[in-house]
C-alpha positions in Angstrom: 0.1 0.0 -0.1 2.8 2.5 1.0 4.4 1.7 -2.4 1.1 2.2 -4.2 0.8 5.5 -2.4 4.4 6.7 -3.3 3.6 5.9 -7.0 0.5 7.9 -6.9 2.2 10.9 -5.3 5.2 10.6 -7.9 2.7 10.8 -10.9 0.6 13.8 -9.0 3.7 15.8 -8.6 4.7 15.1 -12.5 1.3 16.4 -13.4 1.5 19.4 -11.2 5.2 20.3 -12.5 4.1 19.9 -16.1 1.1 22.3 -15.5 3.5 24.9 -13.9 5.7 24.7 -17.3 2.6 25.5 -19.3 2.8 29.4 -20.1 -0.3 31.8 -19.8 1.2 34.1 -22.2 4.4 35.0 -24.4 6.2 38.1 -24.7 8.6 39.1 -27.5 10.7 42.0 -27.1 12.2 42.8 -30.7 14.8 45.4 -29.3 16.0 43.0 -26.6 16.0 40.1 -29.3 14.1 37.9 -26.5 11.1 35.7 -26.4 9.9 35.4 -22.7 7.6 32.6 -21.5 5.2 34.0 -18.9 3.3 32.4 -16.0 1.2 34.2 -13.6 2.7 37.6 -14.5 6.3 36.2 -14.1 8.8 35.7 -16.7 10.0 32.3 -16.2 12.1 31.2 -19.1 13.8 33.6 -21.7 15.3 32.7 -25.1 17.3 34.8 -27.6 15.7 35.4 -31.0 16.7 36.3 -34.7 14.1 38.4 -36.8 14.1 39.7 -40.4 16.8 41.9 -41.8 14.3 44.8 -41.1 13.3 44.0 -37.5 12.3 48.1 -36.6 8.7 48.8 -37.3 5.6 47.0 -37.5 4.7 44.8 -40.6 3.1 46.5 -43.1 2.8 44.2 -46.1 4.0 40.9 -47.3 7.6 40.8 -48.2 8.9 43.6 -46.2 11.0 41.0 -43.8 9.5 42.8 -40.6 7.9 41.0 -37.6 4.3 42.5 -36.4 4.1 44.3 -33.1 1.0 44.2 -30.9 -1.2 41.4 -29.6 -1.9 38.0 -31.4 -2.6 34.5 -30.4 -0.6 31.4 -30.8 -3.3 29.7 -32.6 -2.0 26.7 -34.1 1.4 24.4 -34.0 3.0 23.4 -37.2 5.0 20.1 -37.4 5.7 19.7 -41.0 7.4 22.9 -42.1 10.3 24.1 -44.0 11.7 24.8 -40.2 12.0 22.6 -37.2 8.7 23.1 -35.6 6.5 25.9 -35.9 3.8 27.6 -33.9 1.6 30.1 -36.0 0.9 33.7 -34.8 -2.4 35.0 -35.8 -1.3 37.5 -37.8 -3.0 39.6 -39.5 -5.7 40.9 -37.2 -8.3 43.2 -38.3 -6.3 46.4 -37.8 -3.6 44.8 -39.9 -5.9 44.1 -42.9 -7.6 47.5 -42.9 -3.9 49.4 -42.6 -2.7 47.2 -45.5 -6.0 47.9 -47.4 -5.7 51.8 -46.5 -2.2 51.4 -48.6 -3.5 48.8 -51.5 -1.1 46.2 -50.0 -1.4 42.5 -49.0 -0.8 42.3 -45.1 1.2 38.7 -45.8 0.7 36.2 -43.2 2.5 32.9 -42.0 4.0 34.5 -39.3 5.6 31.9 -36.9 8.0 31.3 -34.0 10.1 28.5 -35.5 13.4 26.6 -35.1 16.1 26.1 -37.5 15.8 25.6 -41.2 15.3 21.8 -42.1 18.2 22.2 -44.7 20.5 24.0 -42.5 24.3 23.6 -43.0 25.5 26.2 -40.6 25.3 25.8 -36.8 22.3 27.2 -35.1 25.0 29.2 -32.8 26.2 31.2 -36.0 22.8 31.5 -37.8 21.2 32.9 -34.4 23.8 35.9 -34.4 22.0 37.5 -37.7 18.4 38.3 -38.4 17.7 35.9 -41.1 14.0 35.2 -41.1 11.4 36.7 -43.4 9.6 38.3 -40.6 9.2 35.2 -38.2 10.5 34.7 -34.9 13.6 32.2 -35.0 14.9 30.2 -32.1 17.3 27.1 -31.9 15.7 23.6 -32.3 16.2 22.8 -28.4 14.6 26.0 -27.5 11.9 25.3 -30.1 11.3 22.0 -28.1 10.9 23.9 -24.8 8.7 26.5 -26.1 6.6 23.8 -28.0 5.9 22.1 -24.8 5.1 25.4 -22.7 2.5 27.0 -24.9 -0.9 25.6 -26.0 -3.2 27.0 -29.1 -4.7 30.0 -28.0 -2.0 31.2 -25.9 -1.7 35.1 -26.2 1.5 36.8 -27.4 2.3 40.4 -27.2 5.1 41.5 -29.7 6.8 44.8 -28.6 9.0 47.1 -30.7 
């Protein structure tokens, strides 16, 4: 009986630990080049990021190599992409679509948090020193695994300048 109780307590602790690792929001600070996982208002994990070659300013149109700024949701996970895992950001929102329409441009889409390119030939430590994406937020594959397990679809993300 004592053995059964110990096993039961162990599984309960593992379940609680897993729940504590789930982020209730994500913050990206473009100027710091950081992504933070947040739980109960506390930044509990941080990751260095790479952005596009033109990281300053809000994404205005497809192909501008900028990352959007504002509040969005991480709306689905995608394992079969050109990158090691990807989590989709719900860009464009209504404001983004209206802004693009005012300028007669396509707002673009397919903005993700993702790992390294599947066909990368350089080490991630070198790749991550540069802003190399088309407007996405890139992390190393190991970091992507941590983020992947910490967020569920529907998690809010705020992207700051």
